[in-house]
N, C-alpha and C positions, 0 to 999 in steps of 0.2 A: 428971670426968677431962677434961683438955684434949685436943683433937684437932688434930693438925698438918695444915696444908694439903697438905703433901707426901704424907701418908698418904692423903688423900682422892683426890688426883690419881693416885696409883699404883694405886688400886683402882677406878678408873672402868672400867665394862664398856662398851666401844665398841659392842657389839651393841645396847645400849639407850640411845641418846643422849638427852640432856635438852634440851628446847626451852624457852627462856625465854618464858613466856606473860604475864609481868607487864606490864600496861598495853598488851598487844598484842591484836589481833583476828585470830584464826585462822579463815579461811573455807573451808579445804579444801586439796587438793593440786592443783597445776596442772603440766601438762607444758610445760617451757620450750622454745620453738622456737629461741630463741637466748639468749645470756647476758643480754640486756636486755629480753626480752619474755616474756609468758606467754599460753598459749592457754586460753580458757575451755572447759569441757566442757559439751556439750549432748547431748540425746538425739534421735536420729533416729527418727521414727515412719513406718511404712508404713501409711497409713490410721490405724487406731486401735491397731495392734500396735506395741509397743515393740521396736525392733530393735537399734540400734547406738549406741556412743559416737561422738560427732562433734565437730568444732570449731564447726560452724555449723548443726547440726540437719539437714544434708543428707547424701547419700552421697558428696559430692565430696571431703570432707576428714575421713575416718574416723580415729579414734584407736585405736592398737594397744597394748593393755596388755602390759607385760613386766616381768620382774624380772631382777635381775643373776644371772649375768654376761651382758654383751652378746656378740653374735656378731661375728666379724671382718668379715662382709659381710651386707648385707641381701638375702636371697634365700630362696625356698621357705618363707616364714613365719618366718624368723629375723630378729631385730632387731639392727642395729648401733648403736653409740653415736652416730653422726652422723645417724641416721634422724630426720627432722623431726617425724613425727606419733606419736612414742612416748609412752606414759603409764606412767611408772615407778611401780610399786606392788608389792604382794605379797599373798598370801592373808591376809585379815584387815585389809588396808588400807582406809581409809575416804576417800571422795572426796565432794565436793559438786558437783552438776550442775544445770544449768538445764533445767526441764521445762515445755514449752509447754502441756501438758494440765492442769496444776495450776491451782487457784484459778478454777474455772469457765472455763478456756480463756484466762485472762489471763496465765498463766505464773507460775512460782514456782521455788523452789529445793528440791532433795531431796538426801538423803544416801544413799550406797550403800556396802555393804561387799563387798570382793572375796572370792569363793569359789574361783575358779580363775584363777591368773596363772602362766604358764609363763615360764621363763627366755628370754633373748634368743637363746640358741643352739638352742632347740627349734624344730623345723619345725611351727609352730602356725599354722593358717590361720583360726582362730576367735577371734582376739584382740579383735576389735571387738564381739563379741556381748554384748548386755545380759543374756542368759541366765546369764552367769557372775557377775553381780552381784545382790545382793538388797538391796531397799530397806529402810531403817530407817523404819518407819511413823511418820507424824506425825498431827496432828489429822485426823479423817476428813472434816471439811468442806472440806479442801483438794483432795479427789479428785473425779473425775467421778462423777455419780450413774448408777444403772442401774435400770430398771424391770423388771417381770416379763417383758415381751416380750424385753428385752435378755438376761435370764438364760436364757430359753428358747433364744435364738439361740446363745448361748455354749455351752450344753449340746449343741446340735445339732452344733456345729463341733468342740468340744474333747473330746467323749466324756465328759461329766459332770465335767470338771475345773474346776469353779468352786468355790473354797474359801472358807470362813469360818474365822476364828481364834477360839479361846476358851481360857480359862485352866483347866487341870486342877488343882483344889485338892488332889486326892488324891495326885498325883505332883509337885505344885509346879512345873508347867511349862506353857508355851503349846503348844497342839496345833491341828492343822488338821482340818477336817471338810468333806466334800463337800456341796454343796447337796442332792444327791440323798439323801445319808445323813441330812441334817436332816429331809427329808420322811419318810424311812423311820422315823426315831426318833419323829416325831409320830404316824405311822400305828401303829407298834408300841405306843406309849403308849396311844392310843385303844383299840386292840383289847385290850390288857392290862386296861384299865379295864372293858371289857365282860365280860372273863373274871372279873375280881375281883367284879363285881356279880352274877355268875351268869347274865347274859343269854345268854352263849354259853360253850361249853366250850373247853378248850385246843385240842382237835382242830379245832373249828369256827373258832377263831381263827388257824388256820394252823400250829399246832405239831403236827407229825407225829412228835414224839419227839426232835427235835433241840434243843428249848428255844427255838426261834425263833418266838415268838408274833408274829403280824402278817403272815406270809408267806401271804397269802390266795390268791394264784394259783399257789403251789407252785413258784416258779422258784428258790428257795434264798436269796433276798434280800428284805428289806423295802424297798419303794421307792414311787415315785409311783403305779405301777400298782396296788399294794395299797391305797393311800389312796383311789384312785378307786373301787375295789370297795367299800371300807368306806363311803364317802360315798354311793355309789349305792344301797347296801343299807339304810342307816339309815332306819327308819320306814316302809318300803314292804313290800308283800306280794310273794309269788312266790318261786320257787326261787332261791337265791343271795342273798336279802336277809337282814337280821337280824331279821325278823319271821317268826313261825311260818306256814308255808304247807304243809300236809300234805294230799295228795290220796289218797283210798282208791279202789281199783279204777281206777287211773290209765291202765292199758293199754286201748286202744280195743276190744279183744276181750273185756273183762271187764264183767260187770254182775251185778245180783242176778237171782234167778229171778223171772219175772213173777208177780204176785199180784193177786187181786181184792180191792178194798177193801170192807170190810163196811159195809152200810147201817146208819146210826145215827139218821137223821131229825134232829129238832131237840132231842131231849131225851136226856140221859144217865142213867146209873144212880146217879149220886152225889146228894149233898144238894141239894135244891131243883132237881133236874134237871140239875145240872152233870155234865160228863163226867169219868169216871175214865180214867187212862191205860190201864187194863185194857179199857176199852170200845173203844179205838182199834186200828187195824190197823198193825202194824209190818212190817218186812222183814228178811230175813237177809242178812248179808254171806256171800259164797261161802266154801268151805272153804280156798281159797288165792287170793290176789290180790296185785296190785302196789301198793306205796305209793311216792309220789314227793314231793319237797320235803323240808324240814328243820324240825325243832322247835327253837326257841330259848327259853331261860328256864325250861325244865322238865327234870328229870333223867330222866324216864321217860314212857312212853305205853303205853296198852293199847287194844286194839281186838278186837272179836269176830270169830270165824271160824266159819262154818257154824252161826250162831246169831243171835238178834235183835240188830239193829245197836246198837252202843254204841262211842263213842270217848271216851277219857279222857286228858287231860294231867295228869301227876302230879308231885308233889314239886317245887313251884315253887322255882327256884334263886335268884330275886330276892326276898329276904325283906323283912320289914317295914322294915329299915333302908334299903332301896333302892327304896322305893315310887315315887319320882319316875320310875323307869324305866317303870313300868306306868301312870302317871297318864293318858296319852293313848292307851292301847292297849285295843282292844275285841275281843270274839269276833265273827267273821264266818263264816257257813256258807253255802256255795253248793252246790246239788244239781241235777244234770242228770237228767231222766227221759224215758222214752217213755210216752206216755199214750194209751189207746184207750177212748173212750166208746161203749158199745153202744146207749145210749138217753140221753135227757135226764138230767142229773145235775149236782151241784156237788161239787168235790173240794177239800179243804183239806190242806195239809201243815203240820205243827206241829213246832217245835223245843223239846224239853224240856231245860232247862239246870239242872244241879245244881252248886253250888259248895260246897266243903268247906274249912274254915279250917285253919290250921296249929297250932291249940291241941291240948292233950292230949286234949280231949273230942271233937275233930273235928266241930265244929258244921256243920250243913248248912242251905242255903237252896235253894229250887227255884222255877222260873218256866217257864211255857209261852208261847211266842210263835208267832203265825201267820207262816208264811213267805210272802213276796210271790211270787205266781205270774207276775208280769210281765204288764202290761196290765190288771190288775184290782187293786182294793184288797185288802190282805192278808186282812182278815176277810171279804171277799166270796167268796174262793176262786176256783177255776178253774171257770167256768160254761160249759155247753155252749151251742151256737148254737140258739136257739129259733125259728129261721126268719126272724128280723128282722135277722140279721147281728150281728157283733161278738162272738160267743161262740166257744168252742172247737169244732172240727168233730166230728161224730158219725160213727162207723164208719170212722174214719181214724186210724192210728197216727202220732202227731206228737210231736216233742220239746218239752220245756218246761223252763225253768230257774227254780228256786226260790231265794229268798235270804232270810236273816234275820241280824240282828246285835243286839248289846247296846248299840250306840251310841245315846245319847239323841237325837242329831241325826236318825238314821234313824227313830226312833219318832215324834219330833215332826213329821217330814215325811210320816208315814203310809206310809213304805216298809216298815216293820215295825209290827206291832200286837201288843199283849199279849192273849193268849187267856184272859180272866178268867172265862169260862164253863167252865173246866177246873179241876179240883182240882190239888193240888200247886203252889200258886201263892202266892208271897210278895210282898206289897205293896211291900216295900223294893227289889225288883228290877224292879218294873213300869215304872219310868221309864227303865230301862236302867242299865248300870253299866260301869265300866272295871275293868281288872285290878288296880287298887290298892284296890278296894272292900273295906271292912271294917265295913260298917254292919249294920243289922238285928240278928240274934242272933249274928253272927260276933264272936268274941273276938280274932281275929288275922287276918293277911293270908290271901288265897286261896292254898291249897296245891294243891288239885286242882280241875279243872273237867271235868264229864262232860256229854256231849251224846248224846241219842237223838232219832230222827226218827220221827214217827208220821203216819198218814193218817186222814182222816175223810171218808166219803162220805155224801151225803144219801140217795141211792136205791140204792147198791150196783151201779151200772151202769158201773163203770170198772175197767180193768186197768192196772197200773203196772209198769214196769221201771225200777229205779234204775241209771243208767249210771255215775255217779261222784259222790263227795262231797268237797268241798274245805273244810278247816277252817283258819281263819286267826286269828292274834292279832296285830293291827296297828293303826295309827292310822287 
């Protein structure tokens, strides 16, 4: 069908003019100061802050954005048609400007789209502000770089308003995210992974029921502060870390009842003179006492009250598929006691460990370790002063700290020794073991680990009070 030129001309919409761009170079929009000249648009910076549109990059000749119609006079923020420094545009208009900060400070050209442009008759005093224009992003290597110190400075000044951009594929749009929220997302993901592996529970991961895992400090958001708590706790012992650190009788007013350790001499009642656990002296935890610290990686714990001491971590939450979590974690036990020798004697403290696997048959392995008395070799025990110095005092109640672990490094350095003259002893545990252990007769990962503490006296001349016991599973 033929189209008449008259029909085309009569249907031209003057609101949408056509610009002939064939073989032409269009570099932007310029505000004409006169009929024969054009003013380039530059950005004025106050230090590093982008402030205003300008003719020359200074505050001397700022440009005032306006749309039609003009005002009859230039006053009170209104723009008249004869005003020399007007920039005629409208919302959605695009301009190109010279930016001295681009290209490593050598300067370059940027494009901006207008978000706010008021008419010339409006009393608008903010026409020069760059805040009304948004930049059309170009290759990132055109921009100034910023290091971690610079980001920190910006966060301090702007209240965390340092944004990154990313594309949301679910909603098919570009979205912004604060730097602080990026850190929060990383922290939340790390904590969620700890929850997924079973090392910590949702509650321990900061979720108090709101579904916000990772809010470790309880301030309602996941942020840098939570990440610092997470990183500070990973692999360390003590309350607040992500390694078990559980103290029994943690209040300074609590302790066991004082007890006298039975004299056993050098020979036990077991095979070939070995000692049975029934030969040894144990102690009772009180009927009630305080526990402090937190258990991670196990779903339950049991401990005796008003009965022979036993502490048990149960139902390992980090199963065989996640044994890397346990590969560098060991059992550590620290016990504080008050000791009184009435006559020459030697006192040993022993840690009996039983591990139970997660198989249907619940296979068990056991081992007995000498606890280091501090200042003496573990298998030497706590020896009284024989008059030549260097021993524990006689007739004086004094405190003493005992320590044992299943860390092979502690055994190799003689900080801990295996008590192989006691029964209930598995060779496969003698060299120490980590929490990922599945050797010996175990058919599966460690599900439960049980600890009891015993005492052995050579002559029976010693009275002991247990003040507290700390159980840790850590690297």
